[in-house]
NUMIVEX-325287 format. One record per residue (C-alpha): y negated, x negated, z negated; residue in one letter. Coordinates in steps of 0.5 Angstrom, whole numbers, plus 2048, in hexadecimal, padded with zeros to 3 digits. Layout:
YXZA ...
//
This chain:
779857810M 77585180FT 775851808A 77D851808Y 77D84B80DI 778847808R 77D849802T 783847806L 780840808L 77E83F801L 7858407FEL 78783B804L 782836801L 7848367FAL 78C8367FCS 78A82F800F 78682D7FAN 78C82D7F6S 78F8267F9Y 78E81F7F7A 7908187F8S 7918127F3D 7938167EEI 7968137E7H 79C8167E4V 7A18147DFK 7A98147DFL 7AC8147D8Q 7B28107D8L 7B88127D4R 7B980B7D1W 7B68047D2L 7B58007D8H 7BC7FE7DCQ 7C07FF7E2F 7C18067E0Q 7BA8087E3F 7BA8037E9A 7B88087EEG 7B280A7EBF 7B08027EBY 7B28027F2A 7AD8087F4A 7A78047F1K 7A97FD7F3E 7AA7FF7FAQ 7A48037FBG 7A780A7FBY 7A380D7F6Y 79D80A7F9R 79E80D7FFD 79F8147FCA 7988137F9G 79B8127F2L 79A80D7ECD 7A080D7E8V 7A080B7E1E 7A780A7DDF 7A880C7D6V 7AE8097D2E 7B280D7CDA 7B080E7C6H 7A880E7C7K 7A98167C9Y 7AE81B7C9N 7B081C7D0I 7B08247D0F 7AA8257CCD 7A68207D0G 7A88237D6V 7A782A7D4E 7A08297D1S 79D8257D7G 79C81F7D4E 7A281C7D8M 7A381F7DFQ 7AA81D7E1F 7B081B7DCG 7B78187DDV 7BC81B7D8C 7C481D7D8G 7C88247D9S 7C48267D3G 7BE8297D7L 7C282F7D9V 7C38317D1Q 7BB8307D1E 7BB8357D7R 7BF83A7D3L 7BB83A7CDE 7B583C7D1G 7B18357D2R 7AE8357D9P 7B282F7DDF 7B482E7E4V 7B98297E6A 7B68257ECL 7BC8217EEA 7C381E7EBV 7C38167EBI 7CA8157E8F 7CF81A7EAQ 7D48187E4N 7D28187DDS 7D28107DAP 7D48137D3Y 7DB8107D1I 7DF80F7CBW 7E08087CAL 7E68057C6T 7EA7FE7C6K 7F17FE7CAT 7F57FB7C4E 7F38027C0D 7F78067C5N 7F280C7C5I 7F280E7CCS 7F18167CCK 7EE81B7C8P 7F481C7C4G 7F48157C1D 7ED8167BEF 7F081A7B8V 7F08177B1G 7EB8117B4K 7E480F7B3T 7DF8107B9V 7D880F7BAM 7D48147BDV 7CC8157BET 7C981B7BBK 7C581C7C1D 7C88237C3I 7C88227CAY 7CB81B7CAD 7D081E7C5S 7D28247C9S 7D48217CFE 7D981D7CBL 7DB8227C6L 7DD8277CBA 7E38237CDL 7E68247C6F 7E582C7C7D 7E882B7CEH 7EE8287CCA 7EF82C7C6G 7EE8277C1V 7EB8297BAP 7E58257B9K 7E68267B1E 7EB8227B2K 7E781C7B4I 7E28187B0N 7DC8187B3F 7D68137B1I 7CF8127B4E 7CF80C7B9T 7CC8067B8T 7CC8047C0Y 7CF7FE7BEN 7D57FC7C2Y 7D77F67BDK 7D97FC7B8D 7DF7FE7BDL 7E17F77BDI 7E17F67B6E 7E57FC7B4G 7DF8007B1K 7E08067B6T 7E68087BAS 7E280A7C0A 7DB8097C2L 7D680E7C6N 7D480A7CCA 7D18097D3Y 7D68077D8V 7D18027DBS 7CF7FF7D4N 7D47FE7CEE 7DA7FC7D2P 7D67F67D5F 7D67F37CEF 7DD7F47CDL 7DF7F07D3L 7DA7EB7D1Q 7DE7EB7CAE 7E57EB7CEN 7E77F17CAV 7EB7F67CEP 7E97FD7CEY 7EA8047D0T 7E58097D3I 7E68117D2I 7E28157D6A 7E081C7D6P 7E081C7DDN 7E781A7DED 7E98217DAY 7E58257DFG 7DF8257DAL 7DA8237E0D 7D38227DDF 7CE8207E2Y 7CA8197E0G 7C38177E0D 7BF81D7E3T 7B781D7E5L 7B48237E3F 7AD8267E2T 7A982D7DFS 7A88337E3E 7A18327E1M 7A182C7E5M 7A582F7EBL 7A08357EBE 79A8317EBH 79C82B7EFH 7A282C7F3P 79F8277F8D 79F8227F3R 7A68247F0V 7A98237F7K 7A681D7F9A 7A881A7F2F 7AF81C7F3R 7B081A7FAD 7AD8137F9A 7B18127F3S 7B88147F7L 7B580F7FCR 7B580A7F6G 7BC80B7F4W 7BF80A7FBE 7BC8037FBY 7BE8017F4A 7C58037F5L 7C57FF7FCT 7C17F97F9H 7C47F87F2K 7C37F17F2E 7BC7F17F4E 7BB7F77EEM 7BE7F37E9V 7B97ED7EBD 7B37F27EAL 7B67F47E3I 7B67ED7E1L 7AF7EC7E3A 7AB7F27E1K 7AF7F77DDY 7B47F47D9N 7B27F67D2T 7B97F67CFQ 7BA7EE7D1N 7C07F07D5K 7C47EA7D9T 7C57EA7E0R 7CC7EB7DFA 7CB7F17DBH 7C67F57E0L 7CB7F37E6M 7D17F77E2F 7CC7FD7E0E 7CA7FD7E8A 7D27FD7EAN 7D48037E5E 7CE8077E6L 7CF8067EEK 7D68097EDK 7D380F7E9L 7CE8117EES 7D38127F3L 7CE80F7F9Y 7CF80F7FFP 7D58147FEL 7D08197FBV 7C88197FCD 7C48177F7V 7C181D7F3G 7C68227F5H 7C78277F0M 7CC82D7F0N 7CA8347EDL 7D18367EBK 7D282F7E8R 7CC8307E4W 7CF8377E2E 7D58347E0H 7D282F7DBI 7CD8347D8A 7D48387D6Q 7D68327D3I 7D08317CFF 7CF8387CDK 7D68387CAG 7D58327C6R 7CE8347C4N 7CF83B7C3K 7C983D7C7I 7C98457C8D 7C48457CES 7C88477D5A 7C98417DAI 7C38437DFD 7C183C7E3L 7BC8407E8S 7B783B7E9G 7BA8357E6F 7BC8317ECL 7B682F7F0Y 7B78307F7N 7B582B7FCP 7B682F802E 7B0834800E 7A9831801D 7A68327FAH 79F82F7FDR 79E835801T 79F83A7FBL 79883B7FAW 79783C802F 79C841802K 7988457FDR 792845800V 795847807I 79884D803I 79184F801I 78E84D808I 79485280BV 793857807I 78B857808L 78C85780FL 79185D80FA 78C86180BV 78685F810L 78B861816A 78D867814I 786869812R 783867819E 78986881EV 78D86E81BV 78C87581EQ 78E87C81CR 79287D823R 795876822Y 79887881BM 79B87E81EV 79E87A824K 7A087581EL 7A387B81AK 7A787E820H 7AA877822R 7AC87681AV 7B087C81AE 7B387A821D 7B587381ER 7B7876817T 7BC87B81BK 7BF87481FE 7BF871819L 7C3876815K 7C887681BA 7C986F81BL 7CA86F813N 7CF874814E 7D3870819T 7D286A815L 7D586E80FE 7DB86F813Q 7DC868815K 7DB86680EV 7E186B80CQ 7E5869812E 7E4861810R 7E5863808T 7EC86680AL 7EE86080FS 7ED85C809L 7F1860804Q 7F7860809K 7F685880AM 7F5857802T 7FC85C801E 7FF858807R 7FD851803Y 8008547FDR 807855800F 80784E803V 80584B7FCV 80A8507F8D 81084F7FDG 80F8477FES 8148437FBL 80F83E7FAD 80B83E7F3G 80383F7F5I 7FE83C7F0W 7F683C7F1D 7F28387ECW 7EA83A7EBN 7E78337E9I 7E08367E8V 7E383C7E3T 7E98397E1G 7ED83F7E3E 7F483E7E6V 7F98437EAY 8008437EAY 8048477EFS 80A84B7ECP 80F8477F0Q 80C8417ECW 80D8437E6K 8148467E8A 81683F7EAM 81683D7E2L 8198447E0G 8138487DEY 81184F7E0Q 80A84F7E2D 8078517DCH 80A84C7D8E 8068467DAL 7FF8467D9E 7FA8447DFN 7F783E7DCI 7F88367DDY 7FC8357D7G 8028397DAT 8038347DFW 80282E7DBE 8068307D5S 80C8317D9H 80C82A7DDI 8118257DBH 80D81F7D7E 81081A7DCD 80D81D7E2D 80681F7DFK 8028187E0A 8048187E7R 80281F7E9V 7FC81F7E5M 7FA8187E9Q 7FB81C7EFD 7F68227EDI 7F181D7EAQ 7F18197F1R 7EF8207F4C 7EA8227EFL 7E681B7F0K 7E681C7F8G 7EB8167FAE 7EF81C7FEE 7EF8237FFN 7F78247FFN 7FD8227FAF 8048237FAE 8098217F5N 8108237F2I 8108247EAH 8148287E5R 81382F7E1L 8168317DBR 81A8387DDH 81A83E7D8K 82183C7D6D 81F8357D4G 8228317DBH 81E82E7DFW 81C8307E7I 81982B7ECT 81382D7F0V 81082B7F6R 80882C7F5D 80382C7FBR 7FC82D7FAA 7F582D7FDH 7EE82C7FAL 7E88317FCY 7E182F7FCH 7DB8347FBD 7D5833800K 7D282D7FCE 7D88297FDG 7DB82A7F6N 7E282B7F4A 7E28337F2S 7EA8357F3R 7F18327F4M 7F68367F7A 7FE8357F8G 8058377F8F 80B8357F4H 8128357F8T 8188347F4D 81C82E7F6I 82182E7F0T 82782F7F5E 82582A7FAQ 8248257F5V 82B8267F2R 82E8267F9A 82A81F7FAE 82D81C7F4E 83481E7F6E 83381B7FDL 8308157FAK 8368157F5F 83B8167FBN 8388107FFE 83980C7F9Q 84080D7F9I 84180C800I 83D805800L 8428037FAQ 8488057FEQ 844801804S 8447FB800K 84B7FC7FDM 84D7FC805A 8497F6807A 84C7F2801M 8537F4803G 8517F280AE 84E7EB807M 8557EA804L 8597EB80AE 8547E680DN 8557E1808I 85C7E2808A 85C7E0810H 8577DA80EQ 85B7D7809W 8627D880DR 8627D2811Q 85F7CD80BP 8647CF806L 8697CE80CN 8667C780CI 8667C6805I 86D7C8804G 8707C380AL 86C7BD807N 86F7BF800I 8767BF803T 8757B9806R 8737B5800L 8797B87FCE 87D7B6802T 87A7AF802D 87B7AE7FBK 8827B07FBL 8847AB800F 8807A67FDG 87C7A5804K 8757A7801Q 8707A2802S 8697A17FFD 8657A3806E 86A7A9807V 8687AB800F 8617AB801T 8607AE808N 8657B4806T 8607B5800V 85A7B4804H 85D7B9809N 85E7BE803I 8577BD800N 8547BF807E 8587C5807Q 8567C7800I 84F7C6802H 8507CA808Y 8527D0804M 84D7CF7FES 8487D0804N 84B7D6806T 84A7D97FFI 8437D77FFD 8427DA806D 8457E1804F 8417E17FDR 83B7E0801K 83C7E6804F 83E7EA7FEF 8377E87FAK 8337EE7F9Q 82C7EE7FDE 8267F07F8K 8217F07FEK 8207EF805E 81F7E8808E 81E7E480EL 8247E2812F 8267DF818E 82A7E481CL 82F7DF820D 8307DC819E 8337E3816A 8377E481CM 83A7DD81CN 83B7DE814A 83F7E4816T 8437E181BL 8457DC816T 8487E1811L 84C7E4816I 84E7DE81BE 8557DD819T 8567E481AK 8537E4821I 8577DE823R 85E7E1820S 85D7E7825K 85C7E282BQ 8557E582CI 8507E2831T 8497E282EL 8437E2833I 83C7E182FK 8357E1832D 8317E182CI 8297E082CD 8267DD826Q 8227E2822V 81F7E381CT 81F7E9818I 81D7EC812F 8227F080EG 8287F0809F 82D7EB80CR 8337EC809N 8337F480BA 8327F2812L 8387ED811I 83C7F380FQ 83A7F7815V 83C7F1819F 8437F1816I 8447F8816N 8437F981EI 8477F281FL 84D7F481BN 84D7FB81FN 84D7F7826A 8527F2823I 8577F8821F 8567FB828Q 8577F582CL 85E7F4827E 8617FA82AT 8617F6831L 8677F3834E 8677EB833N 8667EB83BS 8607EE83BV 8597EA83AH 8567EC833R 84F7EB834L 8497EC82FL 8427EB831F 83C7EA82CI 8357EA82FD 82E7EA82BI 8287EB82FE 8217EC82DK 81D7F1832R 8167F2831S 8157F582AD 81D7F6829K 8237F2828I 8297F482CI 8307F2829I 8367F482DS 83E7F382BV 8427F5831K 84A7F4831D 84F7F5837S 8547FA832G 854800837G 84E804834G 84D80A82FI 85181082FD 84C815832L 84F81A82DA 84C816827V 84681382AE 841818827D 845817820K 84580F81FL 83F80E81AF 841814816E 84481280FP 84B81280EY 84D813815F 85280D818T 85680D81ET 85A80881AK 860809815H 85E80B80EK 86180580CS 85D80080FI 856805811G 85280880CT 84D80B811G 84780980DI 845802811G 842805817L 83E80A813Y 83B80580EM 839801814S 835807817Y 832808810E 83080180FI 82D800816I 829807816V 82780780EK 8267FF80DH 8247FD814F 821803817E 82580281DG 82B805821S 832804822V 836807828T 83D80682BA 83F807833Y 844806837N 84380183DR 8467FE843E 8457F7845F 8477F1849D 8487EA846H 84A7E484AE 84D7E884FG 8517ED84BE 84F7F4849H 84F7F7842Y 84E7FD83ES 84C7FD837G 847800832A 8407FD830E 83C7FE82AF 8347FD82BV 8307FC825I 8287FC826E 8247F9821L 81C7FA820P 8197F2820F 8167F1819R 8147EB816V 8127ED810Q 
//
């Protein structure tokens, strides 16, 4: 027993002896010093590495091959792009520790004036691209994805010189979104960015990695370096100006300007998605998706198996050796316990207990098996019920697996377009090839907003081509789903055929235009009648004055003074008639936009247009009008006033001359509302027609003087253009000791000044 204990203590001492402090490690960068590696600089300058017991040396690119250096152990850590997963597929023992940038910085850069904005525009053009298999794979995969034949593009080796793009030596340049666009901005050259990320090729950016050997022999060192580096990146992304100052002072081997470094900092902050996404976040499915792209492009035969590729920060790697020691201890102690404690009687009892327990487990297993069968049957019924619902629905259902690219269209979805279920493929291009070109850009924007995380739902209306060639209109509603890591995984929705609804709405809109035109013609007729009333008296005066001039001349009694006064009187009447024309012309002037106007001024302008009619009908006008400023269409509201006042005047006209003809106009502001009331003493509205007053073409007047659209248009203007309401009531009221009955029209408007 004592010998066993000595062995265990020796193992424990050896395991503790494997830890050390102040260890020197090297980090191989993927390029020269710049803001791209600011988080590592911050970890060193802020003392995060020192607190973790590490002395970190940064090694710029071109001094060593990144992958060879890390695999050989010359470099303990490295920074690379998404090509790391291809190295893993080829059997190299690398482990991804953390992703710094959630989106790849690789882009195609073109001049805006060259009109190259999508993959298809590259055909026939000279394009610069790097020979690096990983950098070029990310960019060239865009053409495979878009179905653009690469043999129709003239690829040449890149010079990394943005001036070749400006001078026309190349039509497109492979570039870093945080670097080359800055030079074009400085040169005032408008540019266009074509990024694989915008087309669903979602590569990662910079990735921190190490070797399996490093992780196995020094798990505590790997964890300490990773944690300190991520702390440094969080500091760098929230202290960009400070880090730029640090780079200018200690790490500016490229002699970049402060403006260039700030541009780089802002662009890289966008790629990191921090703080929306934690620095270092990785997703296995996304890595598998990237691996699938590399495998297809580079013709890798090995199966995609990324077991052990992603570092798991939740697992305490520092205790790996301890676990092995503990397992050995447990085994040794178990052997000793069995040897010294277990006896034959106990073994017999144990055997019986095992037999009893086996029977219990068998019975439990039978019960569980029965429950599984019942649950399976229930799920089958639910699946069948769901299939009946999908097949019987009038809506077309679709389901898009974003990770795999698979798409499902329900039979009803295809039937909307006139196809049988087997006639259309369940692929993304089926929908895209049927959408109307004028609607495609808008619909794609809705989808991209979801994929970028701006929203989880969208709804739009677009047109799809039917099998027989005509277009149907559908309302598309969709929802985006995420996996456990928060990445977009699938999108599902359904189409509703609204072709008939759209056609009915267009027909309704056309009918409304006809009614509006009829209303304008009716209003013009009423205005002409008002002009006739306004001009009748001036024309009489002008006629009398002309007769007077002719008489005086005939009898030789005309004097200069009488002639001058008569002509002056005629000119006054003509001026009055001219002003009347101007007033009516203002009313018919088309309004193009809403404006601020005084409500009392609009009512007074209305009364000016119909004052002659009011006087000629011997109507007494009683006004109580508050001064209120309102925002809206002035002439439209005047048309409403004219329609309602003309309606009241017509009703008062039917009264005997001996009866007082009273017309009340009240305008009052109450809190957030404006109340406009027009009341008359005309006897009121026939209760049999009260509910039909605001219907189109309904009138109580003779067809020679009534169209039935005045009150209807008034209702439409108040409700649709002013967001208010208009109602009509019969009222009993007293005025100056006399009792009257009549109709009251009440308009309620929300108080708006903008």
